C-alpha positions in Angstrom: 10.0 -27.1 -62.3 11.7 -23.8 -61.5 8.8 -21.9 -62.9 6.4 -23.8 -60.5 8.7 -23.0 -57.5 8.8 -19.3 -58.4 5.0 -19.2 -58.8 4.5 -20.9 -55.4 6.8 -18.4 -53.7 5.0 -15.5 -55.2 1.6 -16.8 -54.0 3.0 -17.4 -50.5 4.2 -13.8 -50.2 1.0 -12.4 -51.6 -1.1 -14.3 -49.0 1.2 -13.2 -46.1 1.0 -9.5 -46.9 -2.7 -9.6 -47.6 -3.3 -11.3 -44.2 -1.2 -8.7 -42.2 -3.0 -5.8 -43.9 -6.4 -7.3 -43.0 -5.3 -7.8 -39.4 -4.2 -4.2 -39.0 -7.5 -2.9 -40.5 -9.4 -5.1 -38.1 -7.5 -3.8 -35.1 -8.0 -0.2 -36.2 -11.7 -0.6 -36.8 -12.6 -3.2 -34.2 -11.9 -3.3 -30.5 -10.9 -0.2 -28.5 -7.2 0.4 -28.1 -5.3 -0.7 -25.0 -3.7 1.6 -22.5 -0.4 1.6 -24.5 -2.1 2.8 -27.7 -3.5 6.0 -26.2 -2.4 8.9 -24.1 -2.1 7.5 -20.6 -0.9 9.7 -17.7 -0.3 7.9 -14.5 -1.4 9.5 -11.3 1.3 11.0 -9.1 3.2 8.7 -6.7 2.3 8.5 -3.0 3.2 11.6 -1.0 6.9 11.6 0.0 7.6 8.5 -2.1 9.2 10.1 -5.2 11.3 12.6 -3.2 14.9 12.0 -4.1 17.4 12.1 -1.2 19.8 15.1 -1.0 23.2 14.5 -2.5 25.8 13.3 0.0 28.5 15.8 0.9 32.1 14.8 0.1 33.9 13.3 2.9 36.8 15.4 4.2 39.4 14.1 6.6 39.4 15.9 10.0 42.5 17.8 10.9 44.9 15.9 13.2 44.3 16.4 16.9 46.6 18.9 18.7 49.5 17.5 20.6 49.0 16.8 24.3 50.2 19.5 26.7 53.6 18.9 28.3 53.5 17.3 31.7 54.0 19.8 34.6 56.5 18.9 37.2 55.0 17.6 40.5 54.6 20.2 43.1 53.8 19.6 46.7 51.8 22.8 46.8 49.0 21.5 44.5 45.9 20.7 46.5 44.1 17.3 46.2 41.0 18.8 44.6 43.1 20.1 41.7 44.6 16.7 40.9 41.4 15.3 39.3 41.8 11.9 41.0 38.3 11.7 42.5 36.2 8.6 41.4 33.6 9.2 38.7 29.9 8.7 39.8 27.8 6.9 37.2 24.9 8.8 35.9 21.7 6.8 35.3 19.2 8.2 32.7 15.7 6.8 32.9 13.8 6.4 29.6 10.3 7.5 29.7 8.0 5.1 27.9 5.4 6.5 25.6 1.8 5.7 26.5 0.2 3.7 23.7 -3.2 4.7 22.4 -6.0 2.3 23.3 -8.7 1.2 20.8 -12.0 -0.5 21.5 -12.1 -4.2 20.3 -14.7 -3.3 17.7 -12.6 -0.5 16.2 -9.5 -2.7 16.2 -11.5 -5.4 14.2 -12.5 -2.7 11.7 -8.8 -1.7 11.3 -7.8 -5.3 10.7 -10.5 -5.7 8.0 -9.7 -2.5 6.2 -6.0 -3.3 6.2 -6.7 -6.7 4.6 -8.6 -5.0 1.9 -6.0 -2.3 1.2 -3.2 -4.9 1.1 -5.1 -6.5 -1.8 -4.0 -3.7 -4.0 -0.5 -5.2 -4.1 -1.6 -8.8 -4.8 -4.2 -7.9 -7.4 -1.5 -7.2 -9.9 -0.5 -10.9 -9.9 -4.1 -12.3 -9.8 -6.3 -9.7 -11.6 -9.1 -12.3 -12.2 -9.4 -13.3 -8.5 -13.0 -12.9 -7.4 -12.1 -12.9 -3.7 -9.6 -10.0 -4.0 -12.0 -7.9 -6.1 -14.7 -8.4 -3.4 -12.3 -7.1 -0.8 -11.7 -3.9 -2.7 -15.5 -3.6 -3.3 -16.2 -3.7 0.4 -13.5 -1.2 1.5 -15.9 1.7 1.6 -18.5 -0.2 3.6 -15.9 -1.2 6.2 -14.7 2.4 6.5 -18.3 3.6 6.9 -18.9 1.1 9.7 -15.6 2.2 11.4 -16.6 5.9 11.3 -20.3 5.4 12.2 -21.6 6.4 8.8 -23.2 3.1 7.9 -26.8 4.3 8.3 -28.6 3.7 5.0 -25.3 2.9 3.4 -25.9 1.4 -0.1 -24.7 -2.2 0.3 -23.5 -3.4 -3.2 -24.5 -6.7 -4.7 -22.3 -9.7 -4.3 -19.7 -9.6 -7.0 -19.2 -12.8 -9.0 -17.0 -13.8 -11.9 -18.1 -16.0 -14.7 -15.9 -18.6 -16.3 -16.1 -16.7 -19.6 -14.8 -13.4 -18.1 -11.3 -12.5 -19.1 -8.9 -9.6 -18.3 -7.2 -7.7 -21.1 -3.5 -7.6 -20.5 -1.3 -4.8 -21.8 2.3 -6.0 -22.1 3.6 -2.5 -22.8 2.6 -1.4 -19.3 2.3 -4.8 -17.6 -1.2 -3.7 -16.7 -4.6 -5.5 -16.6 -7.7 -3.9 -17.9 -11.3 -4.7 -17.1 -14.2 -4.2 -19.6 -17.6 -5.3 -18.4 -16.0 -7.8 -16.2 -18.3 -9.8 -13.9 -21.6 -11.6 -14.0 -25.3 -10.8 -13.2 -26.1 -7.2 -12.2 -22.6 -5.9 -11.2 -20.0 -5.1 -13.8 -16.5 -4.0 -13.4 -14.6 -1.5 -15.6 -11.1 -0.1 -14.9 -7.5 -1.2 -14.6 -4.7 -2.1 -12.2 -1.2 -1.0 -13.2 2.3 -1.2 -11.6 4.6 1.8 -12.3 8.2 1.2 -11.2 7.9 0.5 -7.4 4.2 1.6 -7.0 0.9 0.1 -8.0 -2.2 2.1 -9.1 -5.8 0.9 -9.3 -8.9 2.5 -10.7 -12.0 0.3 -10.5 -15.7 1.2 -11.2 -18.4 -1.3 -10.2 -21.7 -0.5 -12.0 -24.8 -2.1 -10.6 -28.5 -1.8 -11.2 -30.6 1.3 -10.5 -27.7 3.8 -10.7 -25.8 2.1 -8.0 -22.1 2.6 -8.4 -18.8 2.1 -6.5 -15.6 3.8 -7.5 -12.4 2.6 -5.8 -9.1 4.3 -6.6 -5.8 3.9 -4.8 -2.0 4.2 -5.2 0.4 2.3 -2.8 4.0 1.2 -2.7 4.5 -2.3 -4.0 7.1 -3.5 -1.4 8.2 -2.5 2.1 6.0 -0.5 4.4 2.6 0.4 3.0 2.5 4.0 2.0 -0.1 5.8 -0.1 -3.8 6.8 -0.1 -7.1 5.6 -1.5 -10.8 6.6 -1.8 -14.0 4.6 -2.1 -17.2 6.4 -3.2 -20.6 4.7 -3.1 -23.8 5.9 -4.7 -27.3 4.6 -4.0 -30.3 4.5 -6.3 -31.2 8.1 -5.5 -27.7 9.5 -6.4 -26.7 10.1 -2.8 -22.9 9.6 -2.2 -20.9 8.3 0.7 -17.3 9.3 0.5 -14.6 7.3 2.3 -10.9 8.1 1.9 -7.7 7.7 3.8 -3.9 7.8 3.8 -1.3 5.4 5.1 2.3 6.2 6.0 5.0 3.6 6.7 2.4 0.9 7.8 3.8 -2.5 8.9 1.1 -5.1 9.0 1.2 -8.2 11.2 -0.2 -11.6 10.3 -3.6 -10.9 12.0 -4.1 -7.7 10.0 -3.4 -5.2 12.8 -0.5 -2.7 12.0 2.5 -2.8 14.3 3.9 0.6 13.2 3.0 3.6 11.1 0.2 6.1 10.8 -3.4 5.6 9.5 -5.9 8.3 8.8 -9.5 7.6 7.6 -12.0 10.3 6.6 -15.6 9.9 5.7 -18.7 11.9 4.8 -22.4 10.9 4.2 -25.1 12.6 2.1 -26.3 14.6 5.1 -23.0 16.4 5.4 -21.7 14.7 8.5 -17.9 14.4 8.6 -15.9 11.9 10.6 -12.2 11.3 11.0 -10.1 8.6 12.6 -6.3 9.0 13.0 -4.3 6.3 14.7 -0.5 6.0 15.3 0.7 2.4 15.8 1.5 0.4 17.8 -1.6 0.5 19.9 -3.3 -1.4 22.7 -6.7 -3.2 22.4 -9.0 -2.6 25.3 -9.5 -5.7 27.4 -6.7 -7.7 26.0 -3.9 -8.6 28.4 -0.4 -7.4 27.7 2.1 -10.1 26.7 4.8 -10.9 29.3 8.2 -9.6 28.3 10.7 -12.5 28.1 14.0 -12.1 30.0 16.7 -12.2 27.3 19.6 -11.0 29.5 22.7 -13.1 29.2 23.9 -14.8 32.3 27.4 -16.0 32.6 27.8 -19.7 31.8 24.1 -20.0 30.5 22.4 -19.6 27.1 20.2 -16.6 26.4 16.7 -17.6 27.6 13.7 -16.7 25.4 10.3 -17.5 26.9 10.1 -20.7 28.9 12.7 -22.6 26.8 
């Protein structure tokens, strides 16, 4: 009986070690390594994001104030102007309001659309297989070309669709998602999306038929105001390239997609060599839209603070 148990244990260990060696050989000779198995260097963080604040100076207590001067005896010879008993006149300082830049409604709509696309870089980390979010990033360059007036003969990419068999490779070492021939029909996606500490990086290449290609790359902060930069390059069947790129700094986005603060810069170039630029500092005013009425929130004695009509 003991001999049978010993023989059984020896067989189990032999099968286990043989299976692990076969699995290692299959990984080494089979599929390509993930990001964590190779030399992967992350792009630099957004400008101004990795700057460490200067060290705080040690707090030193201020010296005690000097003692007040001794009171002089009252003298009837001191004139009234030297007694400093005149009433103080209040000084009113008027604040000069900054004139807000005015955008045309069409340009404001383009700004909303491109901000919705760029915000997708943050949410794509959680849903890398989302067909809708990948389409937004694919159309970022087209929106920027329409905004800058460079949409003449712009290569419109095919509609990106995802099949039920498409899967994303996940790298647990980097918490990244990698695409390898992802997509269906004539548009395939290769690249990756990867969070690094408090920033997120994307590098996506959409390959289509007849040498059509879209390369989208970006790096943005994951939380807080949107800071970073991106570029979207589009090639047509003849190899001509449209280049759209831009930078964002401390952008706060409202629910409708229009930023309420920060700076946005968009640059573009077409194959003919024409260059266009759009730089906007938010907040802005949209031409033709009425300004909202400011609610009176001053406190009146014996009444609650009134906001709006309530």
